[in-house]
C-alpha positions as CSV (number, residue, x, y, z in Angstrom):
1,M,-26.1,-47.7,-33.1
2,I,-26.9,-44.5,-35.7
3,K,-29.0,-42.6,-32.4
4,K,-26.1,-43.2,-30.5
5,L,-23.2,-42.3,-33.2
6,L,-26.1,-38.8,-33.3
7,I,-25.6,-38.6,-29.5
8,F,-21.8,-38.6,-29.5
9,I,-21.6,-36.0,-31.9
10,F,-24.1,-33.6,-30.4
11,I,-22.0,-33.9,-27.0
12,F,-18.7,-33.8,-29.0
13,I,-19.7,-30.1,-31.2
14,F,-21.6,-28.6,-27.7
15,I,-18.4,-29.2,-25.5
16,F,-15.9,-28.3,-28.4
17,S,-17.6,-25.2,-29.4
18,N,-17.7,-23.9,-25.8
19,I,-14.4,-24.4,-24.8
20,G,-12.4,-20.9,-24.5
21,I,-14.3,-17.6,-24.7
22,N,-16.7,-16.4,-27.9
23,P,-14.9,-13.0,-28.4
24,K,-18.0,-11.5,-29.1
25,A,-18.9,-12.1,-25.6
26,E,-15.3,-10.1,-24.2
27,D,-16.7,-6.9,-27.1
28,S,-20.5,-7.1,-26.0
29,L,-19.0,-6.5,-22.1
30,L,-20.2,-2.7,-21.0
31,S,-21.8,-1.7,-24.6
32,N,-24.0,0.4,-22.5
33,A,-21.6,2.2,-20.6
34,K,-19.4,5.0,-21.0
35,S,-16.3,3.3,-19.3
36,G,-15.6,0.8,-16.3
37,L,-13.2,-1.8,-15.6
38,L,-13.0,-4.9,-13.8
39,L,-9.5,-5.8,-11.9
40,E,-8.4,-8.3,-8.8
41,T,-8.0,-6.5,-6.0
42,S,-5.2,-8.3,-4.6
43,T,-3.2,-7.6,-7.1
44,G,-4.4,-4.5,-9.0
45,T,-4.2,-6.8,-11.9
46,I,-6.9,-5.3,-14.5
47,I,-8.8,-8.1,-15.8
48,Y,-10.9,-5.7,-18.5
49,E,-11.5,-1.7,-19.4
50,K,-13.0,0.5,-21.2
51,N,-12.2,3.9,-21.8
52,I,-10.6,4.2,-18.3
53,H,-9.1,7.0,-18.4
54,D,-11.7,9.4,-19.7
55,R,-12.9,12.0,-17.5
56,V,-16.7,11.9,-16.3
57,P,-19.0,12.7,-13.3
58,V,-19.3,10.0,-11.3
59,A,-22.1,10.9,-9.1
60,S,-22.5,9.2,-5.3
61,M,-19.2,7.2,-6.1
62,T,-17.6,10.7,-4.9
63,K,-18.4,9.4,-1.2
64,M,-15.9,6.5,-1.3
65,M,-13.3,9.6,-1.2
66,G,-14.9,10.7,1.7
67,M,-15.6,7.5,3.7
68,I,-11.6,6.8,3.1
69,L,-11.4,10.0,5.4
70,I,-13.9,8.8,7.3
71,M,-12.4,5.8,8.6
72,E,-8.9,6.7,8.7
73,A,-10.3,9.4,11.6
74,L,-12.0,5.7,13.2
75,E,-8.6,4.2,13.1
76,D,-6.6,7.2,14.2
77,G,-8.7,7.8,17.3
78,K,-10.2,11.2,16.0
79,L,-13.4,9.9,15.4
80,R,-15.6,7.3,17.4
81,L,-18.4,4.9,16.2
82,D,-20.3,6.0,19.6
83,E,-19.7,9.4,19.2
84,K,-22.8,12.0,17.9
85,V,-22.8,14.2,15.5
86,K,-24.7,17.0,15.9
87,V,-26.2,18.4,11.9
88,S,-26.3,21.4,10.8
89,K,-28.6,23.4,9.0
90,N,-26.2,23.2,5.5
91,A,-26.0,19.6,6.1
92,S,-30.2,19.4,6.9
93,D,-31.0,21.2,3.3
94,M,-28.7,19.0,1.2
95,G,-30.9,18.2,-1.6
96,G,-30.8,14.4,-3.8
97,S,-30.6,11.5,-2.0
98,Q,-31.3,11.6,1.6
99,I,-31.8,10.6,5.0
100,W,-33.9,13.5,6.1
101,L,-31.7,14.8,8.7
102,S,-32.8,17.5,10.9
103,E,-30.8,20.5,11.6
104,G,-29.9,20.6,15.7
105,E,-30.3,16.7,15.8
106,E,-27.8,14.4,16.5
107,M,-27.2,11.3,15.1
108,L,-24.4,8.3,15.7
109,V,-21.5,8.3,13.5
110,S,-22.3,4.3,13.2
111,D,-25.7,5.7,12.0
112,L,-24.2,8.4,9.4
113,L,-21.9,6.0,7.7
114,K,-25.1,3.3,7.7
115,G,-26.9,6.2,5.9
116,I,-23.8,7.1,3.7
117,M,-23.2,3.4,2.3
118,M,-26.3,2.3,2.2
119,A,-28.7,5.0,1.1
120,S,-26.3,6.9,-0.5
121,A,-27.0,9.9,1.8
122,N,-25.9,13.2,0.9
123,D,-27.0,15.2,4.5
124,G,-25.2,12.5,6.4
125,I,-22.1,12.3,4.4
126,V,-22.2,16.4,4.9
127,C,-22.3,15.8,8.3
128,M,-19.6,14.0,8.9
129,A,-17.4,16.5,6.1
130,E,-18.5,19.3,8.8
131,R,-17.2,17.1,12.0
132,I,-13.7,15.9,10.3
133,G,-12.8,19.0,8.3
134,G,-14.7,21.4,10.4
135,T,-16.3,22.9,7.2
136,E,-17.4,21.3,3.9
137,E,-15.2,23.1,2.1
138,K,-12.5,22.0,3.6
139,F,-13.2,18.3,3.7
140,V,-13.2,19.0,0.3
141,E,-10.2,20.2,-0.1
142,M,-8.8,16.9,2.2
143,M,-10.3,14.6,-0.6
144,N,-8.2,16.5,-3.2
145,N,-5.4,16.2,-1.4
146,K,-6.2,12.4,-0.4
147,A,-6.3,12.1,-4.3
148,K,-3.0,13.6,-5.0
149,E,-1.8,11.5,-2.5
150,L,-3.1,8.1,-4.3
151,G,-1.4,9.8,-7.4
152,L,-5.2,10.4,-9.2
153,K,-4.3,12.2,-12.7
154,N,-8.1,12.6,-13.6
155,T,-9.9,13.3,-10.5
156,N,-11.4,16.9,-9.3
157,F,-13.9,17.0,-6.3
158,V,-16.0,20.3,-5.8
159,N,-18.1,18.3,-3.5
160,P,-18.3,15.1,-1.3
161,T,-21.8,14.6,-2.1
162,G,-21.5,14.0,-6.0
163,L,-24.4,16.0,-6.4
164,D,-23.5,17.5,-10.3
165,E,-20.9,20.6,-10.6
166,E,-18.9,22.0,-13.0
167,N,-15.4,20.7,-12.5
168,H,-16.1,17.4,-10.2
169,Y,-15.0,14.5,-12.1
170,S,-12.9,11.5,-12.2
171,S,-12.5,8.5,-14.4
172,A,-12.9,4.6,-14.1
173,Y,-9.5,4.0,-13.6
174,D,-9.0,6.6,-10.8
175,M,-12.2,4.9,-9.4
176,S,-10.7,1.9,-9.2
177,I,-7.5,3.2,-6.9
178,I,-9.9,5.1,-4.9
179,A,-12.3,1.7,-3.8
180,R,-9.0,-0.3,-3.3
181,E,-7.9,2.2,-1.0
182,L,-11.3,2.4,0.8
183,I,-11.9,-1.8,1.8
184,K,-8.2,-1.9,2.7
185,H,-10.2,-0.6,5.4
186,E,-12.2,-3.8,5.9
187,K,-14.4,-2.6,8.5
188,I,-16.5,-0.4,5.9
189,F,-17.9,-4.0,4.9
190,E,-20.0,-3.9,7.6
191,F,-22.1,-0.7,6.4
192,T,-21.7,-2.3,2.4
193,N,-22.9,-5.8,3.0
194,V,-26.4,-5.1,4.7
195,Y,-29.3,-4.8,2.6
196,E,-32.0,-3.4,4.9
197,D,-31.7,-1.4,8.2
198,Y,-33.2,1.4,10.1
199,L,-32.0,4.5,11.2
200,R,-33.9,5.8,15.0
201,K,-35.5,2.5,15.4
202,G,-38.0,2.7,17.8
203,T,-39.2,6.6,17.5
204,S,-41.9,8.7,15.8
205,N,-39.0,9.5,13.2
206,E,-38.0,5.9,12.1
207,Y,-36.3,5.3,9.0
208,W,-36.3,2.0,7.4
209,L,-32.4,2.2,4.6
210,V,-32.5,0.0,1.5
211,N,-29.0,-0.6,0.4
212,T,-29.2,1.2,-3.4
213,N,-26.6,-1.6,-4.2
214,K,-29.0,-4.6,-5.0
215,L,-26.0,-6.9,-6.4
216,I,-25.8,-7.5,-2.7
217,K,-28.8,-9.3,-2.9
218,T,-28.9,-11.3,-5.7
219,Y,-25.2,-11.0,-6.8
220,Q,-23.2,-14.8,-5.3
221,G,-20.0,-13.5,-3.4
222,A,-21.2,-9.5,-3.7
223,D,-20.2,-7.4,-0.7
224,G,-19.9,-3.6,-1.6
225,L,-19.2,-0.9,-2.3
226,K,-21.1,2.3,-3.9
227,T,-23.5,3.3,-6.7
228,G,-24.7,6.9,-8.0
229,M,-26.9,8.3,-10.0
230,T,-27.1,12.0,-11.4
231,D,-28.4,13.8,-14.7
232,N,-24.7,14.3,-15.9
233,A,-23.3,10.8,-14.5
234,G,-25.9,8.2,-15.4
235,Y,-26.3,5.4,-14.0
236,C,-22.6,4.6,-12.3
237,M,-21.8,1.8,-9.5
238,A,-18.5,0.1,-7.5
239,V,-19.2,-3.3,-6.6
240,T,-16.9,-5.6,-5.0
241,A,-17.5,-9.4,-4.9
242,K,-15.6,-12.4,-3.5
243,R,-15.9,-16.5,-4.5
244,N,-13.1,-18.9,-3.4
245,G,-10.9,-16.5,-1.5
246,M,-10.4,-14.1,-5.2
247,R,-12.2,-10.6,-4.6
248,L,-13.1,-8.6,-8.2
249,L,-13.5,-4.8,-8.1
250,A,-16.2,-4.0,-11.0
251,I,-16.4,-0.1,-11.9
252,V,-19.2,0.7,-14.4
253,L,-19.8,4.8,-15.3
254,G,-22.2,6.5,-17.4
255,E,-25.2,3.4,-17.8
256,S,-28.4,5.1,-18.8
257,D,-30.5,3.3,-16.3
258,G,-29.9,1.3,-13.1
259,K,-31.2,-2.4,-14.5
260,V,-28.8,-1.6,-17.4
261,R,-26.1,-1.3,-15.2
262,N,-26.6,-4.0,-12.3
263,K,-27.1,-6.4,-15.7
264,E,-23.9,-4.9,-17.4
265,T,-22.2,-4.9,-13.8
266,A,-23.1,-8.2,-12.8
267,E,-22.3,-9.8,-16.4
268,L,-18.3,-8.0,-16.0
269,L,-18.0,-9.9,-12.6
270,D,-19.3,-12.7,-14.8
271,Y,-16.4,-12.7,-17.2
272,G,-13.6,-12.7,-14.0
273,F,-14.9,-15.4,-12.3
274,N,-15.6,-17.7,-14.8
275,L,-12.0,-17.5,-16.7
276,Y,-9.6,-16.9,-13.8
277,E,-8.2,-17.5,-10.5
278,L,-5.7,-16.7,-8.2
279,E,-2.2,-19.1,-7.4
280,M,-0.3,-18.7,-3.7
281,I,2.9,-18.0,-3.9
282,K,3.5,-17.2,0.0
283,K,1.0,-17.3,2.5
284,K,0.3,-14.0,4.8
285,G,2.8,-14.6,8.0
286,D,5.0,-17.4,6.0
287,I,8.4,-16.9,7.5
288,L,10.6,-15.5,3.9
289,G,14.1,-15.3,5.7
290,S,15.8,-14.0,8.7
291,I,18.5,-11.3,9.7
292,S,21.0,-11.0,13.1
293,I,20.7,-7.9,14.3
294,D,23.6,-7.0,16.7
295,K,22.3,-6.0,20.4
296,A,18.7,-7.0,19.9
297,N,17.4,-9.1,22.5
298,I,16.6,-12.2,20.0
299,N,18.5,-13.4,17.1
300,P,17.9,-14.6,14.7
301,I,14.7,-12.4,13.9
302,E,12.7,-14.2,11.2
303,I,11.1,-11.9,8.4
304,V,7.1,-12.7,7.5
305,S,4.5,-11.4,4.8
306,N,2.3,-8.9,5.7
307,H,0.3,-10.4,3.1
308,D,-0.5,-13.1,0.8
309,V,1.5,-12.9,-2.1
310,T,-0.9,-14.1,-4.5
311,V,-0.7,-14.2,-9.2
312,L,-3.7,-13.6,-10.8
313,K,-3.8,-16.3,-14.0
314,K,-6.8,-17.8,-16.3
315,K,-7.9,-20.7,-14.9
316,G,-6.1,-23.9,-17.1
317,E,-3.1,-22.2,-17.4
318,D,0.1,-24.5,-15.8
319,K,1.7,-23.2,-13.2
320,K,4.7,-21.3,-13.2
321,N,7.7,-19.9,-11.3
322,Y,8.2,-18.0,-9.6
323,K,11.6,-16.2,-7.9
324,S,11.6,-13.8,-4.6
325,D,13.7,-11.1,-3.7
326,L,13.7,-9.6,-0.3
327,R,15.0,-5.9,0.7
328,L,15.6,-5.1,3.7
329,N,15.5,-1.7,5.2
330,N,18.1,-0.3,7.5
331,L,16.9,-1.5,10.7
332,K,17.4,-0.2,14.1
333,L,16.2,-0.9,17.5
334,P,13.9,-1.4,18.7
335,I,11.5,-3.2,16.1
336,N,7.7,-3.9,16.8
337,K,6.0,-7.1,15.5
338,G,3.9,-5.9,11.8
339,D,6.7,-3.1,11.3
340,E,7.1,-2.6,8.0
341,V,10.4,-3.6,7.7
342,G,10.9,-3.8,4.0
343,T,9.7,-5.4,0.9
344,L,9.4,-8.7,-1.0
345,I,9.8,-8.4,-4.6
346,V,7.9,-11.4,-6.9
347,L,9.6,-12.2,-10.2
348,D,8.4,-14.2,-12.9
349,D,10.4,-16.4,-14.6
350,L,11.5,-13.7,-17.2
351,G,12.5,-11.6,-14.4
352,N,9.7,-9.0,-14.7
353,Q,7.9,-7.8,-11.6
354,I,4.9,-9.5,-10.8
355,D,3.8,-8.1,-7.3
356,K,5.4,-6.3,-4.7
357,V,4.6,-6.7,-0.7
358,S,5.7,-5.3,2.4
359,V,7.6,-7.7,5.2
360,T,7.2,-7.8,8.9
361,I,8.6,-9.5,11.9
362,N,6.7,-12.1,14.0
363,Q,7.4,-10.8,17.8
364,D,8.6,-7.4,19.2
365,I,12.8,-6.7,19.2
366,K,14.3,-4.8,21.5
367,K,17.6,-3.9,22.4
368,D,18.8,-6.4,24.6
369,N,20.0,-5.1,28.0
370,L,23.3,-4.7,29.5
371,L,23.6,-8.3,31.6
372,N,22.5,-10.4,29.3
373,I,24.6,-8.9,26.4
374,F,27.7,-9.6,28.8
375,L,26.5,-13.4,29.5
376,K,26.0,-14.0,25.9
377,V,29.4,-12.9,25.3
378,L,30.8,-14.6,28.1
379,F,29.3,-18.1,26.8
380,N,31.0,-17.3,23.4
381,V,34.2,-17.3,24.7
382,I,33.8,-20.4,26.6
383,N,32.3,-22.0,24.2
384,G,35.2,-20.8,21.6
385,N,33.4,-18.6,19.2
386,L,34.8,-15.5,20.2
387,I,39.0,-14.9,20.1
């Protein structure tokens, strides 16, 4: 009897001593990093932060901004993955991490992107910078213009590689904005979620690529994103990981060594996945309402969400009541499926805005032809709907 009682007491103490999070555990997060943060990507909610607005060198995490411009060029049809790009002397002379491009060599865009995102190739990003910007300097100007467009306050780029140069800096917060913008281009994961691959396979100049982000191999759900290391920046990384429909982004800057960086980044992600979950408010494609537009070929027109509408909450918290405010633009025909036609504002029970997503329509709408308009009017007259 006494033995059973002691076992019960032990279990009771063990369970209740582990309820909640030990404050020391949170305080110990990123203890060796200069700065960093953890956020949930769909809502942008910051879960944990440390010195997030401090201006610091960010090494090759710089390349994430360049990759945004590359992905935009691909989607705009200004660039193709199967296009071959000729390597300049300037690109081939880049130091630091590289894929050993030779002057005059031609390489597929798809292979250059592997080199950039997996091996952090300085020669690769300069090659692409010259292809898109014409010159490396013009591409850097485009990077800084994109930073302004994204509203970044603590970012300035001097080169596309992230190599140490005076006045080249960003912050943990700005890096998170850049990373969130990059992963909107979902094709990027085809390059970041691969641990090893080859360039020039089957040739005498074959090159084995191994991803510098070791967490995609060791951390459950990790699928990106970018590492960095220079003398001034220390060891840095941006890591994305997805579990149970929730994607987290960890930014870690200024670590003293790669193993510590990986360990503290994994601990940060664990913290988020252990404590938080997403609550679905509206699913992408859910009908939010309908409107009628005079002379449209289809009425009523159904309004749907462009994205999942979610709220980040701590595990175990009660569900809350949320209100939705649908605000439509001044719509003119024609309207194509997928066009942004307004926004859905999600409010909590106190009226505070917690999310804002774009809305669209689920089919193409155009102006009806005159015959159909006449027949509709005639039908309404016959049925007494018009006086």
